[in-house]
N, C-alpha and C positions, 0 to 999 in steps of 0.2 A: 669790640677788641679781641683780637690773637694777644695776653698779655706775656707770653712768650715771643714772640715773636717781638713786641714792644721792647722787654725788658733786654732779648737779645743783643737789638739796633743799639740798646743806649747801652751798653758794652763797650762801643766806641769810641765814648765818651771818658775813660778811664786807659793807661796803657796796659795791655796785655799781659796776664800773668806768666811771673819766670818759669813757670811750668804749670803743664794745664796736660791731664791725661783725661778725657773723654773718650770712655768707652764705645760710643757711636762710630766714633772715627776709626776701630780696630779693622783690619780690610784683611781678607783675603784667607779666614777662619770658618770654619761652621761652627753649628753650637755644640758647646760640650770640648772643644778642644784645647788645648792648653793655650796660654797666655807666653812663649818665651819674654819676651818685648810689647813694651807699652809705649810706644812714640809719645811723647813730647809735640802737642798738636802747638804750641809755641813759639814753635822755630827754634827756640836754645838749644835744644839736644839736650833736655834733663828728663831722659827716656828710665822709667821702670825695665828694670830687669832681674830677670830667674834662671840661671843657669844650670840647674839641678831640676832632668823632666818632672822627681817625686815633686818636689815642690812648685811645681808652675802651679795658677791656677788658672780657672779655665772660664772662655767667655759663653754667659747666657746669653739669647736674641732676643727674647723678649720679658724676663722676668722682674722687668722693673720700669715699669709707668710705660708698658711696650716698647722697650728702646734696648739697645744692648746692655750690658753691665759685665762686668767681673765678678767671677764665683769663687769665693775663699774659704775653703773647707778645713774648719778646723780638725778633724777627725788625721789630715795629710800632712796638718802644718805647711798648710800654700800659704807663701808669703813674695814681696818683691824684697828689691833693692833700688834705693835709686840715690844719685851719685853723693859723689863725700863730700862736694861743696856746697849743696845744695842753702845752705845759709850759714856759710866760713862769711865771718866778718859783715854781717850787717845790722843794722838799726834798728829791723823791726820786718816779721815774720808774718802773716795774714794767709790762713789758709781753712778753704770749705770744702766739705764731701760730704757731694751726695751720696748716702748708704740706705741701705733697705735689709734691713737684721735679717738675720737664718732662724730657723724654725723654733730654734730650742735659745734661751741664753746663756751663756758660761758663766761663769761664776768671774772670767777677767776675760777681756779682749784689745786688743792692739789695733789703731788702726792707719796711727803712726807713730813713730819711736827715731826721731833724729839726734845721733849722741857723739860723742866723739870716739868712742870705742867701747866693749861689751861690756863695761865694766862702772863705767862713768853715765852721772846721770845726763839726761837728755837735755837739749837745747831748748828742743819742743818736742812734746807728746801729746793726740790725743789719742783717750784710752774708753772705756767705758769698763762696767763695775756692777754688782753688786751684792747684796740683794739690801732695797731696793735695785733696780738697776737704772743706771745715771750717766753724764757724762764724765770722764775727768781729765784734765788737763793739768801739766806740767809745764815750766819751762829753769833756762837757768843761763845766764850769761856767757860764764866762762867757769871753768870745774872747779874753780875751788871755791866757788859758790853753792851755799843748798840751796835745793830746788823748790821752789815757790809752786804748793799746788790750789788748783780750785776745780773744788767738782759741787757736778749741781743741784738743786730738788729733783730734776724733774725727770720720773719716771719711765724708760726704755723698753715698746714691747718687741715682744714675738714677731714676724713677718708684720714689719712698720716700718714705713719709710721715714727717714730724717734729714735735715741739711746740718750736720756737726761743725759746728769751726771754732776757730781759737784763734786770737789776734796779740800778739805779743811785741809789745812796744820794749825793746829794747832799750831805746838810748834816753827813756823816761819811766824804766823800771813798771813797768804793767802785765800782768796778763790777762787777757780777758774770753769768755766762752762764750756762745750762742748754740741755742738750737730751737732750727725752722725761725731763724732771723732776731730770736728772740732775748736779749741779751739774759745771761743766768749765774753772773757771779764774776768778780774781779778781785788781785788781788796786787800787793808790790811785789817785784825780783830785789833780790839782796842789793845788785848793784847797778849800775847804768854806764851804759855805752853799749862800743860793737858788742857783737858778738867775738869769741877770742878767732883767731885766726890761721886755725886749726883744720887740719882733715878729718873730715866727720866717717871715721871708719865702721859705726851700726847704723848710718841711714835704713830706717827698715819700714816698710807697708804691709800690718798684716801679721805682724808677730811683734816680740819682746826682743831687746837687742842681742841676747843671748841665741836667736835664732830659733827658739826651740820653746818658750815659753809663753803663754798667753794667745792662742792661736786667732786671729779672726774665722767668725761663720757669720758671712752674709756675703752683700754684693757692693762692689764701689761703682759707680758710675760716671763719676766726673768728679775729680781733684785740682782746683784751683790750690796755687799756689804762687804768692808775692813776696819777694823779699823789701819789703816796706812794710812801715803802718800806714794799713788803708785809713784813710779820714771816714766818718762816722756817714756818709752819705754814699762814699764808692760802696762801704760793708752796705750799708743796703741794699744797694742797687745788685750786688752779685749775691744777697740772697734772697732777691723779687727772681732774677734770675733761674735761679737754679731752682728754687718752687717752683717754679713755675713749668720749666722744663720737665720737671723729673714728678711733677705728681704729687708735691705736698703742701697742705697746708698751715 
């Protein structure tokens, strides 16, 4: 049985993501070309963009399980911006990232940092820290709350592929993290309810909220973001789809 085709077909049993960035769907670009816009495959228009040519990541055609991916070079501070309402006034957020680490392990890297401003804590962040190198996630529901941090003891390695995930259940005040489909930690948020109904002026992919710190070194193949808390069955389904697609055990 082709497990990728099986789990891909099973995705039709749940609503499509609110943002679905799939590098294999990028067209009109050759290997090494800069990526100015990463279109949202979901049809919701939640594209990732980078207007500054010097900070654009590049398309890599065969670098991640033989598939296209978007390469972020930390030496050039390459990153992209997400829509300012991506998790505005929502009861939950479930995000899944197919990621291949670059050839080295910087002291800190940000995959996603979604914050109201460049000086405030993130409604949700997915990052990696070292040493040892591990998944680090944080979330806060409103700007007056302190951030809840969940870090894992799972060592991450250079030149290795992972599915890194975080599920923020704002309604029930809980943040959980996963590495390759295995739960790696959870903790309570300071308060419960929807996220604040304010514009998110610092929704970043590949860098810290200031656009300078903790740049990413590695390849992103796919990001699936849902503006709700997925059920345990849905979380397992998405993990299995991504693991089989991107060759992650």
